[in-house]
N, C-alpha and C positions, 0 to 999 in steps of 0.2 A: 066174444068175439063184434064186432063193428059193421054191417053192409061199407062201410066202408073203406076199411081196411080187410075186408075180403073183396069188393076188387081190385084196388093196387097189386095182393095178394097174387092178383087172376093175372094180372094184367105180367107183372114183371113171372108170371112164371111162358109166360107167351114170348116174353122180347129177351127170353133165357129162352127159350128152344128153338127162335128164328135166329138170334142170333145161330145159337149150333148148328144146324141145319150149316149158315151159313160159312163161318169156318168150317163145315165138314166138307161141300162141294169144292171153292177153297184151297183144301189140302190135297188133295188126290192133282193138283200142278206141282207138289215140293215131291210130295210120295215119287212121283212117276220121273221122276227128272234122276232126284236117287237113283231107284224100279231101273234106267238105262244105263249104271256106271254094276249096277250086282251082274254077277254075271251068275248065269249055273241055275236048276230049279233050290234054291232054298229059303229058308224061313222067310224073311222082308220077300222077294215072288207072291209065296202064296199066302203069307193076310196080306200081303196090297190088290193080289186076284180077290180075297176075304173081303176086304172095309171096302172096296170100291170098286161091285162087285150092280151094289143097283145105279149106280153112275154110268157102267157101259154099260148095261142094258135100257137103261135115256137115252142115253146115246145112241141105240141103236136102231129101239121098237121109237120114241120117242115124238114128241113137233118137229118137223124141218126147222125156228126155229131155237129149240132147247139144242140139237143138232149143231147148229151151227155159234151156234157161241161155245161153246163143251170143247168145237175144235177151235175157235178162234184162242178159248184156255189153254188148249194140249198144246199148243204152236207157240204161245206169247215162252211156256217150256222146254219144247226143244219134243215134247212127248214122243206126234206121230212124225 
């Protein structure tokens, strides 16, 4: 395998990881919106709390600019 091919593969996987993180963070909006309409301690609420726990921690203990962006995004989806 050539060095050029290895570099291309690394760039590709870095891009995939970056897009994955971006999609994960953006998916909290639609999931939170759906969660508003699901009542009770059902499976969806449990999965939501587990999957988005890292974003909740980041919102609670992260730097102020990150909290502000998360608040703004939550407001767009009427989560808060």
